[in-house]
C-alpha positions as CSV (number, residue, x, y, z in Angstrom):
1,M,216.4,192.1,39.3
2,V,214.3,192.2,42.6
3,V,215.6,190.6,46.1
4,C,212.5,189.6,48.2
5,S,212.1,188.4,51.5
6,V,209.0,186.1,52.1
7,T,207.9,185.0,55.3
8,V,204.9,182.6,54.9
9,V,203.1,181.5,58.3
10,P,200.0,179.5,59.1
11,L,197.7,180.4,61.6
12,G,195.6,178.3,64.2
13,T,197.6,175.2,63.6
14,G,197.7,174.0,67.2
15,S,201.1,174.2,67.3
16,P,204.1,176.4,68.0
17,S,206.3,174.5,65.5
18,L,206.2,175.6,62.0
19,S,208.9,173.6,60.4
20,R,206.7,171.2,58.4
21,F,204.8,174.0,57.0
22,V,208.3,176.2,56.4
23,A,209.5,172.6,54.2
24,K,206.2,172.7,52.2
25,S,206.7,176.2,50.9
26,L,210.4,175.6,50.2
27,R,209.1,172.3,47.8
28,V,207.4,175.3,45.6
29,L,210.7,177.1,45.2
30,E,212.7,174.2,44.5
31,E,210.3,172.8,41.8
32,S,209.9,176.9,40.6
33,G,214.1,176.9,39.9
34,V,213.9,180.6,41.2
35,K,216.9,181.1,43.2
36,Y,216.5,181.6,46.9
37,Q,218.3,181.3,50.6
38,L,216.6,180.0,53.5
39,T,217.0,182.0,56.5
40,P,216.1,181.3,60.4
41,M,213.4,184.1,59.9
42,A,212.4,184.3,56.4
43,T,213.2,183.0,53.1
44,V,215.4,185.7,50.4
45,I,214.2,184.9,46.7
46,E,216.0,186.8,43.9
47,G,214.8,187.1,40.2
48,E,212.7,189.0,38.2
49,L,209.6,191.1,39.9
50,D,206.7,189.1,38.2
51,E,208.3,185.7,38.8
52,V,209.0,186.1,42.3
53,L,205.7,187.7,43.2
54,A,204.1,184.4,41.3
55,V,206.4,182.1,43.3
56,A,205.6,183.9,46.6
57,A,201.7,183.5,45.9
58,K,201.8,179.7,45.1
59,M,204.4,179.4,48.5
60,H,201.1,181.5,50.2
61,S,198.6,178.9,48.3
62,S,200.4,175.7,49.1
63,L,199.9,175.9,52.7
64,F,195.8,175.8,52.5
65,S,194.5,172.3,53.5
66,D,191.8,171.0,55.8
67,E,194.3,171.8,58.7
68,V,195.2,174.9,57.7
69,V,192.1,177.6,56.7
70,R,193.9,181.0,57.5
71,V,197.9,181.7,56.1
72,S,199.7,185.5,56.8
73,T,202.3,186.3,54.1
74,T,204.6,189.1,54.9
75,I,206.9,190.3,51.2
76,K,209.3,192.4,51.6
77,I,210.9,193.6,48.0
78,D,214.0,195.4,47.4
79,E,214.5,196.6,43.4
80,R,217.1,198.7,42.0
81,R,217.0,200.0,38.6
82,D,220.4,201.5,38.4
83,K,222.7,198.4,38.9
84,K,222.1,194.9,39.2
85,L,220.6,193.7,42.4
86,T,221.4,190.1,44.0
87,M,221.3,188.3,47.1
88,N,225.2,188.2,47.2
89,G,226.0,191.3,46.0
90,K,223.9,193.0,49.0
91,V,225.6,190.8,51.6
92,G,228.8,191.4,49.8
93,A,228.6,195.7,50.2
94,V,227.6,195.1,54.1
95,K,231.0,192.9,54.6
96,S,233.5,195.0,52.5
97,K,232.8,197.7,55.1
98,L,233.5,195.6,57.7
């Protein structure tokens, strides 16, 4: 199981607003059934590595259109093999130390 942060950014849209593109890439996640959490700066996905990479690639590809001919995607993966890793577990570990 991995926790993955994905940021998909269309370039050259002519507008500083990106929310409609974020919504378009989130539709891909909703259709995939992969567990995710939208945050103000990225989308966090939880699942098996191959599944997460496949859905991130679909999110990336979903933004291309006549209007968007360049997309920059950043992916950060956290994988542990000694114990189960989840989004809630990572947040809970920090909160328990506050």
